[in-house]
C-alpha positions in Angstrom: -12.3 112.0 13.3 -14.4 113.6 16.0 -14.5 117.3 15.0 -15.5 118.5 18.5 -12.5 116.7 20.0 -10.3 118.3 17.3 -11.6 121.7 18.0 -11.1 121.3 21.8 -7.6 120.0 21.2 -6.7 123.0 19.0 -8.0 125.5 21.6 -5.6 124.0 24.2 -2.5 124.5 22.1 -0.6 127.4 23.7 1.0 130.2 21.8 4.3 129.3 23.4 4.1 125.8 22.0 3.3 127.2 18.6 6.3 129.5 18.7 8.5 126.5 19.6 7.2 124.6 16.6 7.8 127.5 14.3 11.3 128.0 15.6 12.1 124.3 15.1 10.6 124.0 11.6 13.1 124.0 8.7 12.4 125.4 5.3 11.3 122.8 2.8 13.4 122.6 -0.3 12.0 124.8 -3.0 9.8 126.8 -0.6 9.2 130.3 -2.0 9.9 133.6 -0.2 7.9 136.8 -0.5 10.3 138.1 -3.0 9.6 135.3 -5.5 6.5 134.4 -7.6 4.8 131.2 -6.8 3.1 128.9 -9.2 -0.1 131.1 -9.4 1.9 133.6 -11.4 1.1 131.7 -14.6 -2.7 131.7 -14.0 -5.2 134.0 -15.6 -7.7 134.4 -12.7 -7.4 137.8 -11.0 -7.9 136.1 -7.6 -5.1 133.6 -8.1 -2.8 136.3 -9.4 -3.4 138.3 -6.2 -1.7 135.5 -4.3 1.2 135.0 -6.7 3.6 136.9 -4.5 2.6 135.2 -1.2 5.4 133.3 0.5 3.0 130.4 0.6 4.0 127.7 -2.0 0.5 127.8 -3.7 -0.6 125.4 -6.4 -3.6 125.8 -8.6 -6.2 123.1 -8.5 -4.8 120.3 -10.6 -2.9 117.0 -10.9 0.5 118.5 -10.1 -0.7 119.3 -6.6 -2.6 116.1 -6.1 0.3 113.9 -7.3 2.7 115.7 -4.9 0.3 115.2 -2.0 0.0 111.4 -2.8 3.8 111.1 -3.3 4.8 112.8 -0.1 1.7 111.6 1.8 0.8 115.1 2.9 -2.6 116.7 3.5 -3.8 119.4 1.1 -4.8 122.7 2.5 -7.5 124.1 0.1 -8.3 127.9 0.2 -11.2 129.1 -1.9 -12.3 132.7 -2.5 -12.7 135.4 -5.1 -10.8 138.5 -5.9 -13.2 141.1 -4.5 -13.9 139.2 -1.2 -13.1 141.5 1.7 -12.4 138.7 4.3 -10.3 136.9 1.7 -8.1 140.0 1.6 -8.0 140.1 5.4 -6.8 136.4 5.7 -4.2 136.9 3.0 -2.8 140.0 4.7 -2.8 138.4 8.2 -1.7 134.9 7.3 -0.7 134.2 3.7 1.7 137.1 3.6 3.2 136.2 7.0 6.5 134.4 6.3 6.3 132.3 9.5 2.8 131.1 8.9 3.7 130.4 5.3 6.7 128.4 6.5 4.3 126.3 8.6 2.0 125.8 5.7 4.8 124.9 3.3 6.3 122.4 5.7 3.2 120.4 6.4 0.8 120.8 3.6 0.3 121.0 -0.2 -1.4 124.4 -0.5 -4.0 124.8 -3.2 -5.8 128.0 -4.2 -9.1 128.1 -6.1 -11.1 130.9 -7.6 -14.7 129.9 -6.7 -16.0 131.8 -9.8 -13.7 129.9 -12.1 -14.4 126.5 -10.5 -17.9 126.5 -8.9 -17.8 122.7 -8.9 -14.8 122.6 -6.6 -16.4 125.2 -4.4 -19.7 123.5 -4.2 -18.3 120.1 -3.1 -16.3 121.5 -0.2 -18.8 124.2 0.7 -21.4 121.4 1.2 -18.9 119.8 3.6 -18.2 123.1 5.5 -21.9 124.0 5.9 -22.7 120.4 7.0 -19.9 120.6 9.6 -20.5 124.1 11.0 -24.0 125.0 10.0 -22.7 128.0 7.9 -20.4 128.8 5.1 -18.7 131.7 3.3 -15.5 132.9 1.9 -12.6 132.5 2.3 -13.3 128.8 2.6 -10.5 126.8 4.3 -10.6 123.0 4.0 -8.1 120.3 4.8 -8.2 117.3 2.4 -6.5 113.9 2.4 -4.3 113.2 -0.6 -7.4 111.5 -2.1 -9.2 114.9 -1.9 -11.5 113.9 0.8 -12.3 116.6 3.4 -11.5 116.0 7.1 -11.8 119.5 8.6 -12.8 123.0 7.4 -14.2 126.4 8.0 -14.1 129.9 6.6 -11.9 132.7 7.9 -9.4 131.9 10.7 -7.5 134.7 12.5 -3.7 134.7 13.0 -4.1 134.7 16.8 -6.7 134.0 19.5 -8.4 137.3 19.4 -11.8 135.8 18.7 -13.2 133.8 21.7 -14.0 130.2 20.7 -12.3 130.4 17.3 -8.8 128.8 17.1 -6.0 130.8 15.5 -5.0 129.7 12.0 -1.4 128.7 13.1 -2.7 126.6 16.0 -5.1 124.8 13.6 -2.3 124.2 11.1 -0.1 122.6 13.7 -2.9 120.6 15.3 -4.1 119.0 12.1 -0.5 118.4 10.9 0.3 116.7 14.2 -2.7 114.5 14.2 -2.1 113.5 10.5 1.5 112.4 11.4 0.2 110.4 14.4 -2.7 108.6 12.8 -3.1 108.9 9.0 -5.3 105.8 8.8 -8.0 107.4 11.0 -7.9 110.5 9.0 -8.4 108.6 5.7 -11.2 106.5 7.2 -12.8 109.7 8.4 -12.6 111.3 5.0 -14.1 108.3 3.3 -17.0 108.2 5.8 -17.6 112.0 5.3 -17.8 111.6 1.6 -20.3 108.7 1.9 -22.5 110.9 4.1 -22.3 113.9 1.8 -23.0 111.7 -1.2 -26.1 110.2 0.5 -27.4 113.5 1.9 -26.9 115.4 -1.4 -29.1 113.0 -3.4 -32.6 114.1 -4.3 -35.6 111.8 -4.5 -35.7 109.1 -7.2 -37.9 109.9 -10.2 -41.5 108.8 -9.8 -41.6 109.3 -6.0 -42.9 112.9 -6.1 -46.1 114.4 -7.6 -46.0 117.6 -9.7 -46.5 120.5 -7.3 -49.7 122.4 -7.5 -50.7 125.8 -6.1 -49.4 125.2 -2.6 -45.8 126.3 -3.2 -47.0 129.5 -4.7 -49.2 130.4 -1.8 -46.7 129.3 0.7 -43.8 131.2 -0.9 -45.9 134.4 -0.7 -46.8 133.6 3.0 -43.2 132.9 3.9 -42.0 136.2 2.3 -44.7 138.1 4.0 -43.7 136.7 7.4 -40.0 137.5 6.8 -40.8 141.0 5.5 -39.3 143.9 7.5 -41.9 146.6 7.0 -39.9 149.7 8.1 -37.0 149.6 5.7 -38.1 146.7 3.5 -36.2 143.5 2.7 -36.8 140.0 4.0 -34.5 139.9 7.0 -33.2 142.2 9.7 -29.4 142.6 9.3 -27.4 142.0 7.2 -29.7 142.6 4.3 -29.2 141.2 0.8 -31.1 142.4 -2.3 -32.4 138.9 -3.1 -33.8 139.8 -6.6 -35.3 136.3 -7.0 -37.9 137.4 -4.4 -38.8 140.4 -6.4 -39.1 138.3 -9.5 -41.6 136.1 -7.8 -43.6 138.9 -6.3 -43.9 140.9 -9.5 -44.8 137.8 -11.5 -47.4 136.7 -9.0 -48.9 140.2 -9.2 -48.8 140.4 -13.0 -50.7 137.1 -13.3 -53.1 137.9 -10.4 -53.6 141.7 -10.3 -57.0 141.5 -8.6 -55.9 139.3 -5.6 -55.3 141.1 -2.3 -52.3 139.0 -1.4 -50.8 139.7 -4.8 -51.2 143.5 -4.2 -49.6 143.0 -0.8 -46.7 141.3 -2.4 -46.3 144.1 -4.9 -46.3 146.6 -2.1 -43.5 144.7 -0.3 -41.4 144.7 -3.5 -41.9 148.3 -4.3 -41.2 149.5 -0.8 -38.0 147.4 -0.6 -36.7 148.7 -3.9 -37.4 152.3 -3.0 -35.6 152.0 0.3 -32.7 150.2 -1.4 -32.5 153.0 -4.0 -32.3 155.6 -1.2 -29.8 153.7 0.9 -26.1 153.6 1.1 -26.1 150.2 -0.7 -26.8 152.4 -3.8 -23.8 154.3 -5.0 -25.4 157.8 -5.4 -22.2 159.3 -7.0 -21.0 156.6 -9.4 -24.0 154.4 -9.8 -24.6 150.7 -9.3 -25.3 148.7 -6.2 -23.0 147.2 -3.5 -23.3 143.5 -2.6 -25.3 143.9 0.6 -26.0 146.1 3.6 -24.6 145.4 7.0 -27.5 147.1 8.8 -31.3 147.0 8.5 -31.5 150.5 7.0 -29.6 149.6 3.8 -27.1 152.3 4.9 -23.6 150.8 5.4 -22.8 148.3 2.6 -20.2 145.8 2.0 -18.8 147.9 -0.8 -17.9 145.3 -3.5 -20.0 145.5 -6.6 -20.9 142.2 -8.4 -22.0 142.0 -12.0 -24.7 139.4 -11.2 -26.3 141.8 -8.7 -26.4 144.6 -11.2 -28.0 142.4 -13.8 -30.7 141.1 -11.6 -31.6 144.4 -10.1 -32.0 146.0 -13.5 -34.9 143.5 -14.0 -36.3 144.4 -10.6 -36.4 148.1 -11.2 -37.8 147.6 -14.7 -40.6 145.6 -13.3 -41.2 148.3 -10.6 -41.3 150.9 -13.4 -43.8 149.0 -15.5 -46.2 148.2 -12.7 -46.0 151.6 -10.9 -45.5 153.9 -13.8 -43.1 155.9 -11.7 -40.0 157.2 -13.5 -37.8 157.0 -10.4 -37.6 153.3 -10.9 -36.6 153.5 -14.5 -34.0 156.1 -13.5 -32.4 153.6 -11.1 -32.4 151.0 -13.9 -30.6 153.4 -16.2 -28.3 154.3 -13.3 -27.2 150.6 -13.0 -26.9 150.3 -16.8 -24.7 153.4 -16.9 -22.4 152.0 -14.3 -22.0 148.6 -16.1 -21.4 150.2 -19.5 -18.8 152.6 -18.1 -16.9 150.6 -15.5 -17.6 146.9 -16.1 -17.2 146.7 -19.9 -14.4 145.2 -22.0 -13.6 146.9 -25.3 -14.5 143.6 -27.1 -18.0 143.6 -25.7 -17.7 141.3 -22.6 -18.7 142.3 -19.1 -16.2 142.2 -16.2 -17.1 140.3 -13.0 -16.8 142.8 -10.1 -15.2 145.7 -8.3 -13.6 145.3 -4.9 -14.8 146.6 -1.6 -11.2 147.7 -0.5 -9.0 150.4 -1.9 -6.2 152.7 -0.8 -7.5 155.9 0.9 -4.7 157.9 -0.7 -2.1 157.2 -3.4 0.7 156.9 -0.8 -1.2 154.9 1.8 0.2 151.5 2.8 -3.0 149.6 3.4 -6.3 149.4 1.7 -9.5 150.2 3.6 -13.0 149.0 2.9 -15.1 151.7 1.3 -12.3 154.2 0.9 -13.2 154.9 -2.7 -16.8 155.7 -1.9 -17.0 157.6 1.4 -16.7 161.3 2.3 -15.8 163.5 5.3 -17.9 166.5 6.2 -14.9 168.7 5.5 -14.4 167.3 2.0 -18.0 167.9 1.1 -18.1 171.4 2.6 -15.0 172.4 0.7 -16.0 170.9 -2.6 -19.6 172.2 -2.6 -19.1 175.6 -0.9 -20.7 177.6 -3.7 -24.2 179.1 -3.4 -26.9 176.7 -4.4 -28.1 179.3 -6.9 -27.5 183.0 -7.5 -28.8 185.1 -4.6 -29.5 182.0 -2.4 -28.2 182.1 1.2 -27.5 178.3 1.3 -24.6 176.5 -0.2 -24.7 173.5 -2.4 -23.1 171.6 0.5 -26.0 172.6 2.8 -28.5 171.0 0.4 -26.4 168.0 -0.3 -25.5 167.2 3.3 -29.2 167.5 4.3 -30.4 165.3 1.5 -27.7 162.6 1.8 -27.4 162.5 5.6 -23.8 163.9 5.7 -22.8 164.5 9.4 -19.8 166.5 10.8 -18.5 163.5 12.7 -19.5 160.9 10.1 -22.8 159.0 9.9 -21.6 155.4 10.3 -22.6 153.6 13.5 -19.4 152.3 15.2 -21.1 148.9 15.5 -21.2 148.8 11.7 -17.5 149.6 11.6 -15.6 147.0 13.6 -12.2 147.9 12.2 -12.6 151.7 12.4 -12.2 151.9 8.6 -15.2 154.3 8.3 -14.5 156.5 11.4 -15.5 160.2 10.7 -16.7 159.1 7.2 -20.1 159.4 5.6 -21.9 156.8 3.5 -24.4 158.7 1.4 -28.0 157.9 2.1 -31.1 159.8 1.1 -33.3 160.3 4.2 -36.0 162.2 2.4 -37.4 162.9 -1.1 -36.0 165.6 -3.4 -39.3 167.5 -3.0 -38.9 167.5 0.8 -35.3 168.7 0.6 -36.5 171.4 -1.8 -39.1 172.6 0.6 -36.5 172.7 3.4 -34.4 175.1 1.4 -37.2 177.0 -0.5 -36.3 175.4 -3.8 -38.7 174.1 -6.4 -38.4 170.3 -6.9 -36.7 170.7 -10.3 -34.3 173.3 -8.9 -33.4 170.9 -6.0 -32.9 168.0 -8.4 -30.6 170.1 -10.6 -28.6 171.2 -7.6 -28.1 167.7 -6.3 -27.1 166.4 -9.8 -24.5 169.2 -10.0 -23.2 168.3 -6.5 -23.0 164.6 -7.5 -21.1 165.4 -10.7 -18.5 167.5 -8.7 -18.0 164.6 -6.3 -17.8 162.1 -9.1 -15.0 164.0 -10.8 -13.1 164.3 -7.5 -13.7 160.6 -6.7 -12.4 159.6 -10.1 -8.9 160.8 -9.0 -8.8 158.6 -6.0 -7.1 155.2 -6.2 -9.6 152.8 -7.7 -10.6 149.5 -6.2 -9.3 146.4 -7.8 -11.3 145.3 -10.9 -11.9 141.6 -11.4 -11.6 141.7 -15.2 -12.5 138.0 -15.6 -15.5 137.6 -17.9 -17.7 134.7 -16.9 -20.1 133.3 -19.4 -23.0 132.9 -17.0 -22.8 136.4 -15.6 -22.4 137.8 -19.1 -25.6 135.9 -20.0 -27.3 137.6 -17.0 -26.3 141.0 -18.1 -27.2 140.5 -21.8 -30.7 139.4 -20.6 -31.0 142.6 -18.6 -29.6 144.9 -21.3 -31.8 143.5 -24.0 -34.9 143.8 -21.8 -33.9 147.4 -20.8 -33.7 148.2 -24.5 -37.2 146.9 -25.1 -38.9 148.3 -22.0 -37.2 151.7 -22.0 -37.3 152.0 -25.8 -33.6 152.8 -25.9 -31.6 151.2 -28.7 -28.2 151.8 -27.0 -29.0 149.0 -24.5 -30.2 146.6 -27.2 -27.0 147.3 -29.2 -24.8 146.7 -26.1 -26.6 143.4 -25.4 -25.9 142.4 -29.0 -22.3 143.3 -28.7 -21.9 141.1 -25.6 -23.7 138.2 -27.2 -21.3 138.4 -30.2 -18.5 138.4 -27.6 -19.7 135.1 -26.2 -20.1 133.6 -29.7 -16.6 134.8 -30.7 -14.6 134.0 -27.6 -16.6 131.6 -25.4 -18.3 129.2 -27.8 -16.2 126.5 -29.3 -17.4 123.4 -31.3 -21.0 123.8 -30.0 -19.9 124.1 -26.4 -19.5 127.0 -24.0 -16.4 127.8 -22.1 -16.5 129.2 -18.5 -14.5 132.4 -18.7 -12.4 134.8 -20.8 -9.8 137.2 -19.3 -8.8 140.7 -20.2 -5.3 140.9 -21.8 -3.0 143.8 -22.6 -4.1 146.2 -25.3 -7.7 145.4 -25.0 -7.2 141.8 -26.2 -8.9 138.7 -24.8 -7.3 135.6 -23.4 -9.0 132.2 -22.7 -6.4 131.0 -20.2 -6.8 127.3 -19.5 -10.2 127.1 -21.3 -12.3 125.7 -18.5 -15.4 124.0 -19.8 -18.7 125.7 -19.2 -20.9 124.7 -16.3 -24.6 124.2 -16.3 -25.3 127.8 -15.2 -23.3 129.1 -18.2 -25.7 127.3 -20.5 -28.8 128.2 -18.6 -28.0 131.9 -18.5 -26.9 132.1 -22.2 -30.2 130.4 -23.2 -32.1 133.0 -21.2 -30.0 135.7 -22.9 -30.9 134.4 -26.3 -34.6 134.4 -25.3 -34.3 138.0 -24.3 -32.6 139.0 -27.5 -35.3 137.2 -29.5 -38.1 139.0 -27.7 -36.3 142.4 -28.2 -35.3 142.0 -31.8 -37.7 139.2 -33.1 -34.6 137.8 -34.9 -35.2 134.0 -34.8 -31.5 133.3 -35.1 -31.4 133.9 -31.3 -34.2 131.5 -30.8 -32.4 128.9 -32.9 -29.3 129.4 -30.8 -31.3 129.1 -27.6 -32.6 125.7 -28.8 -29.1 124.5 -29.8 -27.7 125.5 -26.4 -30.6 124.0 -24.5 -30.2 120.7 -26.3 -26.4 120.7 -25.6 -27.1 121.5 -21.9 -29.4 118.5 -21.8 -26.7 116.3 -23.3 -24.0 117.4 -20.9 -25.7 117.9 -17.6 -29.1 116.2 -17.5 -29.3 113.3 -15.1 -30.9 110.5 -17.2 -31.5 108.3 -14.1 -32.7 110.8 -11.6 -33.7 113.9 -13.7 -32.6 117.4 -13.1 -29.3 119.2 -14.0 -25.9 118.5 -12.4 -23.6 121.5 -11.9 -20.8 120.0 -13.9 -20.4 117.5 -16.7 -19.1 114.0 -15.9 -15.5 112.8 -16.3 -13.4 115.0 -13.9 -12.0 112.5 -11.4 -11.0 115.4 -9.0 -14.7 116.3 -8.4 -15.9 113.7 -5.9 -19.6 114.7 -6.0 -21.8 115.8 -8.8 -24.3 118.1 -7.2 -27.7 119.5 -8.3 -28.1 122.9 -6.7 -31.2 123.2 -4.7 -31.3 126.8 -3.5 -31.7 130.2 -5.1 -29.2 132.4 -3.4 -27.4 135.5 -4.6 -27.5 133.8 -8.0 -30.6 131.6 -8.8 -29.7 128.0 -9.2 -29.3 126.6 -12.7 -32.2 124.2 -12.2 -34.5 127.1 -11.4 -33.3 129.2 -14.3 -33.6 126.2 -16.6 -37.1 125.3 -15.5 -38.2 128.8 -16.5 -36.3 128.6 -19.8 -38.0 125.3 -20.7 -41.4 126.6 -19.8 -40.9 129.5 -22.1 -39.1 127.6 -24.9 -41.7 124.8 -25.2 -44.6 126.8 -26.7 -42.2 128.9 -28.8 -40.5 125.9 -30.4 -43.5 123.6 -30.3 -41.5 121.0 -28.3 -43.5 119.2 -25.6 -40.3 117.4 -24.5 -39.0 120.6 -23.0 -42.2 121.1 -21.0 -41.8 117.5 -19.8 -38.2 118.3 -18.6 -39.5 121.3 -16.7 -42.1 119.2 -15.0 -39.5 116.6 -14.1 -37.5 119.4 -12.4 -40.6 120.5 -10.4 -41.2 116.9 -9.3 -37.5 116.5 -8.4 -37.7 119.5 -6.1 -41.3 119.0 -5.0 -40.5 118.3 -1.4 -38.5 121.6 -1.1 -41.1 123.5 -3.1 -43.9 122.3 -1.0 -42.2 122.9 2.4 -39.8 125.9 1.9 -40.4 127.5 -1.5 -38.8 130.7 -0.2 -35.5 128.8 -0.7 -36.4 128.4 -4.4 -38.3 131.6 -5.3 -36.9 131.5 -8.9 -38.2 128.0 -9.4 -41.5 128.9 -7.7 -41.8 131.7 -10.3 -41.2 129.1 -13.1 -43.9 126.9 -11.5 -46.2 129.9 -11.5 -45.7 130.4 -15.2 -46.1 126.7 -15.8 -49.5 126.7 -14.2 -50.8 129.6 -16.2 -51.5 129.1 -19.9 -49.1 131.1 -22.1 -50.4 134.3 -23.7 -49.5 134.2 -27.4 -49.0 137.6 -29.0 -48.8 137.3 -32.7 -47.6 140.5 -34.5 -48.5 140.5 -38.2 -46.5 143.1 -40.0 -43.2 143.9 -41.6 -40.3 143.4 -39.2 -38.7 146.8 -38.5 -41.5 148.9 -39.8 -42.8 151.8 -37.7 -46.2 150.2 -37.3 -44.6 147.0 -35.9 -42.2 148.9 -33.6 -45.0 150.9 -32.1 -47.0 147.8 -31.3 -43.9 146.1 -29.8 -43.3 149.1 -27.6 -46.8 148.6 -26.2 -46.2 144.9 -25.6 -43.0 145.6 -23.7 -44.6 148.4 -21.7 -46.8 145.8 -20.0 -45.7 143.1 -17.5 -46.7 139.9 -19.2 -44.4 137.2 -17.8 -46.1 134.4 -19.6 -46.1 135.9 -23.1 -45.1 134.0 -26.2 -44.2 136.6 -28.8 -44.2 135.7 -32.5 -43.9 137.7 -35.7 -45.9 136.8 -38.8 -44.4 139.0 -41.6 -44.8 139.2 -45.3 -41.6 137.2 -46.3 -41.8 133.9 -48.2 -41.8 130.9 -45.9 -38.5 129.6 -47.2 -36.8 132.8 -46.0 -37.8 132.3 -42.3 -38.7 128.6 -41.9 -37.6 128.4 -38.2 -41.0 129.3 -36.6 -43.2 128.6 -39.5 -42.3 124.9 -39.6 -43.2 124.6 -35.9 -46.4 126.8 -36.1 -47.9 126.3 -39.6 -50.9 128.4 -38.5 -48.7 131.5 -38.4 -49.2 131.8 -42.2 -52.8 132.8 -41.8 -51.8 135.8 -39.7 -49.7 137.4 -42.4 -50.2 141.1 -42.9 -52.4 142.4 -45.7 -50.1 145.3 -46.5 -46.6 146.5 -45.7 -47.9 149.6 -43.9 -50.3 147.8 -41.5 -49.6 145.9 -38.3 -52.3 143.7 -36.7 -51.8 142.0 -33.4 -53.6 138.9 -32.2 -53.7 138.0 -28.5 -54.4 134.3 -28.0 -54.9 132.1 -25.0 -56.3 128.6 -24.5 -56.6 128.2 -28.3 -58.8 131.3 -28.5 -57.7 134.6 -30.1 -59.1 138.1 -29.6 -60.1 140.1 -32.6 -57.0 141.7 -34.2 -56.1 145.2 -33.2 -54.1 147.8 -35.2 -53.6 150.6 -32.7 -51.3 150.7 -29.6 -54.2 151.9 -27.3 -56.4 149.1 -28.4 -53.6 146.6 -27.9 -53.0 147.9 -24.4 -56.6 147.5 -23.5 -56.6 144.0 -24.9 -53.5 143.0 -23.0 -55.0 144.4 -19.8 -58.3 142.5 -20.2 -58.9 139.5 -17.9 -59.0 137.1 -20.9 -55.4 137.9 -21.7 -54.1 137.4 -18.1 
């Protein structure tokens, strides 16, 4: 199939011809109408349930749909998205809720809906095809498959008419493909087979033994590529749109922590701190109800795409904690706490799990007919003026609204550039954005900084209470194992760095949630779902994917470092071994996304890019580098090195595509810093020394506790590191800390200040 020919053919189909086709099409037997539920009504995914009332005769991904396509020799139309996807909503509203378009779909295709977050394996196969075909991807993803599940054409969003120059309308495309399928099925099937052969060939990575272990070059090149991409005015690593890209921050902070005296490391640190500061001030940051939106549509971080994803919150907590540690500035820790508050309040299930996301769209008023993007979050000048009309303080001539509008850039006609609002959804609205510091705003209104901060906090609380009465955006209450692992990691680390036990306890609750609901017979499941009355449902019990294992292993590592409870280290080892068993490629090394055995998945792919979520191979490489010295297992380090070799070509040429893996390589090339804490676990002396350890950014640390218990009560680490016994404390009241590197240890220290000096010394870095 020549795709260019197909596209040209589609563009020539007239709207009149399409109308004739629609008029002559008869309803298929069993086709549903808008008044009836389709097959998605029995699913658990919030995304699939959103489409359960469509007049489209949707099927979930599975053998029922495949068998029908084979039996009736019809193409499959595959639509992939997720429940908080704005353009997915647009295509549903325009096409999937349109009875005439639904009739055309039902007549000619077997229609299948997939939640990409439930089934990343399905999404990855066909997104690989779409990006190869068009040079770009995204959601909703629309792909036409042969009955053998081989793709023959695809794209992302298609409009219901020809309003976009050069882009065929969805109805035209449906009729074009259906017509060509009827005329020449053989050619379609041959084309699908050839496409899969090409995808299979191009998705393969080098055979083992053909690449050397990467050296320093990827590290230097990654820093250079980030520096070239850096946008110095507002921060970030692109012009517009701008995504947070926390993996970049992770690399920059790690590189600086291990090389604090290098000028390029200092420059990288400055880029990270500036970007995070500008993001915190921007509209991508929800100043009223906390948390961060998915991305900014402009270079100033002002107008966001308003959906909030759990994985963004989790990764940005780490970024702001790193910024706090290296800068010492409390504004960064306040942002971290801000995100934590949002997640604990709005994305938490009563049983301990974390929900996936909140939508970008919502009803502007309870009686409105259509949702608008950002409606829950934005404000008019009149609203703010009316709500904050009281004096800023007794005897002051300015109102709270005056101070608030100045600080957050609220304008009378709205502050959104029309070019950032193509559908006029934000007309006359204001997206809050700090354009100056609290100190500067205070000076403008003759207020002390503390007075100004108090006034702004009061104003935000008033707006929060009003906003809470608006119709809320849709909540995706699916609880994904991988994303819960991300958030557990962030919560546990926040508890350690901020010295706040509420975050540690919340992380432990979520970890117990995974152990209770998502861990069966030594294997992880992909997702759990909120049920009525605060209960939990497992739905179809989809098997866990490699990222589920990688992130829960990392969560266990974070819980171990925070609590020093070796039960979490034991679970990390158990899960890592199971991940190796299920996903490791014994012939070509590296981890596949999915386990073998599912005949509906035509390609087993190894992810090779750190995008909004770091790839599982990158996360696993970092896990293995950290686990190896903790567990005394050289085989884990060998696996990490095999991953580096597998991706050597990409690491050497474009490491900016794999910043998380480059960070793991950076850790691999630096000997670990062993920190042995000799004292009674839970004692005040030990806790004070641990606070000091966590207040420093030591990405290559290996933290161990040598306490006064008999060996048979904690054999887990002692059997792997018999030398730990010699570090046992001399008394229950004392805590000694040894910092060791390259088989050499410093003299033991017993005071936090002395420990801080030791950790900062060159020999410990």
